[in-house]
C-alpha positions in Angstrom: -42.6 53.8 131.0 -40.8 53.6 134.4 -37.1 52.6 135.3 -37.5 49.2 136.6 -34.9 46.9 138.6 -33.6 44.3 136.4 -30.6 41.7 136.1 -28.7 40.6 133.2 -27.8 37.2 132.5 -25.0 36.5 134.8 -23.2 33.9 133.0 -23.1 36.1 129.9 -22.3 39.3 131.5 -19.1 38.7 133.3 -17.6 36.1 130.8 -15.5 38.7 128.7 -14.1 40.3 131.6 -14.1 37.7 134.5 -10.4 38.4 134.8 -10.8 42.3 135.0 -12.1 43.4 138.4 -14.5 46.0 138.3 -14.4 48.8 140.9 -17.6 49.8 142.9 -17.6 52.6 145.9 -15.8 54.7 143.4 -17.0 58.4 142.1 -15.3 59.2 138.9 -15.2 62.7 137.5 -15.2 63.8 134.0 -15.6 67.1 131.9 -18.3 67.8 129.7 -17.2 70.5 127.0 -19.2 73.8 126.7 -20.8 74.3 123.2 -19.4 77.5 122.8 -16.2 76.6 123.8 -15.9 78.6 126.7 -14.8 76.1 129.1 -16.3 72.9 131.1 -18.7 71.5 133.6 -17.4 68.8 135.7 -19.7 65.9 136.8 -19.0 62.9 139.0 -20.7 59.3 138.9 -20.2 56.0 140.2 -21.6 54.5 136.9 -19.2 56.2 134.0 -20.8 54.0 131.4 -24.3 55.6 131.6 -22.9 58.7 130.5 -23.7 57.3 126.9 -27.5 58.0 127.7 -26.9 61.5 129.5 -29.3 63.9 128.4 -28.8 67.0 130.9 -26.5 68.2 133.3 -28.6 69.8 136.2 -26.8 72.3 138.9 -28.6 73.9 141.8 -30.3 77.3 140.9 -28.6 79.2 143.6 -25.2 77.6 143.5 -23.1 81.0 142.5 -20.5 78.5 140.6 -22.8 77.7 137.8 -25.0 80.8 137.5 -23.3 82.2 134.3 -24.0 78.4 132.9 -27.7 78.5 133.0 -29.4 78.2 130.0 -26.2 76.8 128.1 -25.4 73.7 126.4 -22.7 71.2 126.4 -21.6 68.6 123.3 -21.5 65.2 124.4 -18.0 63.6 123.5 -19.3 60.3 121.9 -22.5 61.2 120.5 -21.9 64.5 119.8 -25.5 65.4 121.2 -26.5 68.9 122.4 -27.4 68.6 125.9 -28.9 71.2 128.2 -27.6 72.6 131.6 -30.6 72.7 133.5 -31.3 74.1 137.1 -33.0 71.6 139.7 -33.3 72.3 143.4 -35.1 69.5 144.1 -32.5 66.8 143.1 -29.2 68.7 143.3 -27.1 68.5 146.4 -24.4 71.6 146.2 -22.4 70.2 148.6 -21.7 66.6 147.2 -19.3 66.1 144.4 -19.0 69.1 142.0 -22.3 70.0 142.4 -23.1 69.3 138.8 -25.2 66.0 138.3 -25.1 64.4 134.9 -29.0 63.3 134.1 -29.7 59.7 132.7 -33.3 59.5 132.9 -33.8 56.3 131.5 -31.4 54.4 133.8 -31.8 55.9 137.3 -35.3 56.6 139.4 -34.1 60.0 140.4 -32.9 61.0 137.0 -36.2 59.6 135.6 -38.2 62.3 137.7 -35.9 64.9 136.6 -36.5 64.0 132.8 -40.4 64.2 133.6 -40.1 67.8 135.0 -37.9 69.2 132.5 -39.0 67.5 129.3 -35.5 65.7 128.5 -35.1 62.8 126.2 -35.0 59.2 127.7 -32.1 57.5 125.9 -32.0 53.9 126.7 -28.1 52.3 126.4 -28.7 48.6 127.7 -30.3 45.4 125.8 -31.8 43.2 128.0 -28.6 41.0 128.2 -27.1 44.0 129.8 -24.9 44.9 126.5 -24.6 48.1 125.1 -27.2 48.8 122.8 -27.1 50.9 119.4 -27.3 54.2 121.6 -23.7 53.5 122.6 -21.9 54.2 119.4 -18.4 52.6 119.2 -19.2 50.8 122.6 -22.1 48.8 121.0 -22.0 45.0 122.0 -20.0 45.5 125.1 -21.2 44.3 128.4 -22.2 46.8 131.0 -19.0 46.7 133.3 -16.6 46.3 130.6 -18.2 49.4 129.1 -17.5 51.0 132.4 -13.8 50.6 131.9 -13.8 51.4 128.3 -15.6 54.6 128.7 -13.3 55.7 131.1 -10.3 54.9 128.9 -12.0 56.9 126.2 -12.3 59.9 128.6 -8.8 59.8 129.5 -7.8 59.7 125.8 -10.1 62.6 125.2 -8.4 64.6 127.9 -11.9 64.8 129.7 -11.0 62.2 132.8 -10.7 64.3 136.0 -10.0 61.5 138.5 -11.5 59.4 141.1 -12.5 59.5 144.8 -13.7 56.9 147.2 -17.6 56.6 147.8 -19.0 54.1 150.1 -22.3 53.0 148.7 -25.2 50.5 148.6 -25.0 47.9 146.1 -28.1 46.4 144.8 -27.9 42.7 144.6 -30.4 40.3 143.0 -31.5 37.7 145.3 -32.1 35.3 142.8 -29.3 35.8 140.4 -26.6 37.6 142.9 -26.1 39.8 139.9 -25.8 43.6 140.6 -29.2 45.3 139.6 -29.6 47.5 136.9 -32.4 50.2 136.5 -33.8 49.9 133.3 -36.5 51.7 131.2 -39.3 49.4 130.2 -42.8 49.9 129.0 -45.3 48.9 131.9 -48.8 48.8 132.7 -50.7 51.3 134.9 -53.9 51.4 136.9 -54.9 55.1 137.6 -56.1 55.2 141.2 -57.3 58.8 142.2 -61.1 58.4 141.6 -61.1 54.6 143.3 -58.7 56.2 146.2 -61.3 59.2 146.7 -64.4 57.0 146.9 -62.5 54.6 149.2 -61.9 57.4 151.5 -65.7 58.4 151.4 -67.0 54.9 152.2 -65.1 55.3 155.6 -66.2 58.7 156.1 -69.9 58.0 155.3 -69.7 54.7 157.5 -70.1 52.4 154.6 -67.0 50.6 155.8 -66.0 50.4 159.4 -62.0 50.3 160.2 -61.7 48.7 163.9 -59.9 50.1 165.5 -60.5 53.4 164.5 -57.3 54.8 164.8 -56.3 52.9 162.0 -58.5 55.4 159.8 -55.5 58.1 159.8 -53.5 55.4 158.1 -56.2 54.8 155.5 -56.7 58.3 154.6 -52.6 59.0 154.6 -52.3 56.2 152.0 -55.2 56.7 149.9 -55.2 60.8 150.0 -51.4 60.4 148.4 -52.0 57.5 146.2 -50.2 57.3 142.9 -50.9 55.7 139.7 -50.2 51.9 140.3 -47.7 49.9 138.3 -49.0 46.4 137.9 -46.8 45.0 135.4 -44.3 42.3 137.0 -41.7 40.5 135.1 -41.9 37.3 136.5 -42.8 33.8 135.4 -45.9 32.8 137.7 -48.8 35.0 138.5 -51.8 35.7 136.3 -50.7 36.6 132.7 -51.8 40.4 131.7 -54.4 39.7 128.9 -52.9 42.2 126.4 -52.1 41.3 123.0 -49.4 43.1 120.5 -50.6 43.1 117.3 -48.1 42.6 114.0 -49.9 43.0 110.4 -48.4 40.8 108.0 -46.0 42.3 105.7 -44.3 45.1 107.8 -41.2 46.0 108.6 -39.8 46.3 112.1 -40.0 49.9 112.0 -43.6 50.1 111.4 -44.6 47.3 113.8 -42.4 47.6 116.6 -41.3 45.1 119.2 -43.2 44.7 122.6 -40.9 45.4 125.4 -38.4 47.1 123.2 -37.8 50.7 122.7 -39.4 50.6 119.5 -42.4 49.0 120.8 -45.9 50.9 119.6 -48.4 51.5 122.4 -51.3 51.7 119.7 -50.7 47.9 118.7 -52.3 46.9 121.9 -55.4 45.0 122.2 -57.0 43.7 125.3 -59.5 40.4 125.8 -60.5 37.9 128.5 -59.7 35.3 126.1 -57.4 35.2 122.6 -60.4 35.0 120.7 -61.6 38.3 122.2 -58.2 39.9 121.5 -58.5 38.6 117.7 -61.8 40.3 117.5 -60.6 43.5 118.8 -57.5 43.2 116.3 -59.8 42.6 113.5 -61.9 45.8 114.1 -58.7 47.8 114.3 -57.3 46.3 111.2 -60.0 45.1 109.1 -59.4 43.1 106.2 -55.5 42.6 107.3 -53.7 39.5 108.4 -52.2 40.0 111.7 -50.8 37.7 114.6 -50.9 38.4 118.2 -48.3 38.0 120.9 -49.3 38.0 124.5 -47.4 40.3 127.0 -45.2 37.9 129.1 -45.6 39.9 132.3 -47.8 39.0 134.8 -50.1 40.9 137.4 -49.0 42.6 140.7 -49.9 40.0 143.4 -51.9 42.5 145.2 -53.7 43.3 141.9 -54.7 39.7 141.8 -55.8 39.2 145.3 -57.3 42.5 145.1 -60.0 41.0 142.9 -60.5 37.8 145.5 -63.8 39.0 147.4 -65.9 39.0 144.0 -63.9 36.8 141.7 -64.4 33.5 143.7 -68.1 34.4 143.5 -68.0 33.8 139.7 -67.4 37.6 139.0 -67.9 39.2 136.1 -70.9 36.7 135.6 -74.4 37.4 137.9 -73.9 34.2 140.0 -76.2 33.1 142.6 -73.0 33.1 144.9 -72.7 36.7 144.2 -76.7 37.6 144.8 -76.0 35.5 148.1 -72.5 36.1 149.8 -71.4 39.5 148.1 -70.7 41.6 149.9 -69.2 40.0 153.0 -70.0 41.0 156.4 -65.9 41.2 158.1 -62.7 41.2 156.9 -59.8 40.0 159.6 -56.4 40.6 158.8 -53.3 42.2 160.1 -52.7 45.9 160.0 -49.5 45.6 158.3 -51.4 45.1 154.6 -54.1 47.7 155.6 -53.1 49.5 152.2 -51.2 46.7 150.3 -54.5 44.2 150.1 -57.5 46.0 152.1 -57.3 49.5 150.4 -56.9 47.3 146.7 -59.5 45.3 147.8 -62.1 48.1 148.6 -61.0 50.2 145.5 -61.6 47.5 142.9 -64.9 46.3 144.7 -66.2 49.9 144.6 -65.2 50.2 140.9 -66.1 46.8 139.2 -68.8 45.8 141.6 -70.1 49.4 142.8 -70.1 47.9 146.3 -67.5 47.6 149.2 -66.4 44.1 149.3 -67.1 44.1 153.3 -68.7 46.2 155.9 -66.1 46.1 158.4 -62.2 45.6 158.9 -61.0 44.2 161.9 -57.2 44.4 162.4 -55.6 42.1 164.7 -52.3 42.7 166.2 -48.8 41.1 164.5 -47.5 38.3 166.2 -43.7 38.4 166.2 -40.6 36.5 167.6 -38.7 37.6 170.7 -36.8 39.9 168.5 -39.4 41.9 167.2 -39.4 40.2 163.9 -42.7 39.0 161.8 -42.9 35.6 162.0 -42.2 34.1 158.6 -41.8 30.6 157.1 -38.9 31.8 155.1 -37.1 33.0 158.2 -37.9 30.0 160.2 -38.9 31.9 163.1 -42.9 30.6 163.5 -43.5 29.1 166.6 -46.2 26.4 166.8 -48.4 26.8 169.9 -48.8 23.0 170.4 -44.9 23.3 171.0 -45.3 25.7 173.7 -48.2 23.6 175.3 -46.5 20.6 175.3 -43.1 21.5 174.9 -40.3 20.0 172.4 -36.8 19.6 172.1 -34.1 21.7 170.2 -34.0 18.6 168.2 -37.6 18.5 167.2 -37.5 22.3 166.5 -34.7 21.6 163.8 -37.0 18.8 162.5 -39.9 21.0 161.8 -37.5 23.5 159.6 -37.0 20.2 157.4 -40.9 19.7 156.5 -41.4 23.0 154.3 -39.5 24.2 151.3 -36.9 26.2 152.9 -33.8 26.6 151.2 -30.8 24.9 152.6 -29.2 28.0 153.3 -32.4 29.5 154.9 -32.3 26.1 157.1 -28.9 27.0 158.6 -29.8 30.3 159.3 -33.4 29.3 161.1 -31.6 26.4 162.9 -28.7 28.9 164.1 -31.7 31.4 165.4 -33.5 28.4 167.1 -30.3 27.4 168.9 -29.9 31.0 170.1 -33.3 31.2 171.4 -34.1 27.8 172.3 -30.7 26.1 173.3 -32.5 23.5 175.4 -35.7 23.6 173.3 -39.3 24.6 174.6 -40.1 23.3 178.2 -44.0 22.3 178.7 -45.9 25.4 179.3 -49.3 24.4 179.4 -52.1 26.5 177.8 -51.8 29.3 180.2 -49.3 30.9 177.9 -51.6 30.5 174.9 -54.5 32.0 177.0 -52.3 34.9 177.8 -51.4 35.5 174.2 -55.1 35.5 173.2 -56.1 37.8 175.8 -53.5 40.5 174.4 -54.3 39.4 171.0 -57.7 40.9 171.5 -56.6 44.0 172.9 -55.7 45.0 169.0 -52.4 46.4 170.3 -49.8 46.7 167.4 -47.5 44.0 168.1 -47.3 40.8 170.4 -43.5 39.5 170.9 
């Protein structure tokens, strides 16, 4: 499990409280009563509704204000759960807020790590539509931002509310739905990368794989020697769908069977197969003599995972084809240094793991061609310059017209047109081929960037 960023369905989410504003950039303080009735500990949060999933309060081990509370417990005012007060020097900043931090492992990436370090309970309080679930007690069914208001009202009525302070903050917004992003705990598929990364480092050290220029070997080792397990699940509607199937045995209740993607999911119920027939055979072996149904995981593979298979999958792998025997491994990969880890390292790791060979003998890294402002040229930014337009020249209107030949959103076209108008108010004059020759000469120096 890992906390991932998700957005709820905006139209549903905002319907119940569209006329009631929601505050952001506000630090709300409230008190948790100690179990022994000897006092309280005050915490502060920008998301009061998440207190429904709190499973600890953390303080700094050197903070004199709280040393007498080490190892004690508080009582959750809603669920009446017994919650520990823990010490964590890695997370807690004694100078921020009250110096005591509420820990919600299922709804915050930093809290997630604290939960793992201290063996805390992970309580998810939201469903996939952004509403409070069964773990929210009397707040069940409320949209998350309505719960933000009603939870504060509850704290006020309980005498636990301690006030608010302004707190400038960055608010994550979905580029697609424009909704506020919410960290949510979801089961994900992972790849253990330690052994593959070690083999990839050794391939460079023993000369099996050469990186040109050699300076980038340091980047290679820095990434791969500090690699973490790789989450390859993506909640998208395009890509290679993960070939895993959830088994539900006929006649079982939900408590036994579980539901994939929900807190009740049973990880032992997954089988894997290249085809549904293979998955059915695996399920039949696991559940002999029983009738069952299979449900394929809706997630797709990370793009870099799919593209990491490219060097040998296009040759017919996993079959031992004539193309594999003739053309794999390749000799040279030429690419930009910005994806040395994201693509090149993944191809090498997976090549070594699945074919026992590096997919190519040399990696030639070229400079990154950027615009006049140092930004990477990108179709979505509309800042790509066609060399032909530099050689032959082009009017400003001609540049604008090139933006209409792609699939840019209308807003992106407008933004790119403004950039063109600023950078080339009179278009691009005819420069001949000398500028192109100069750029190609600079390109071969293998510097990091060419603006």
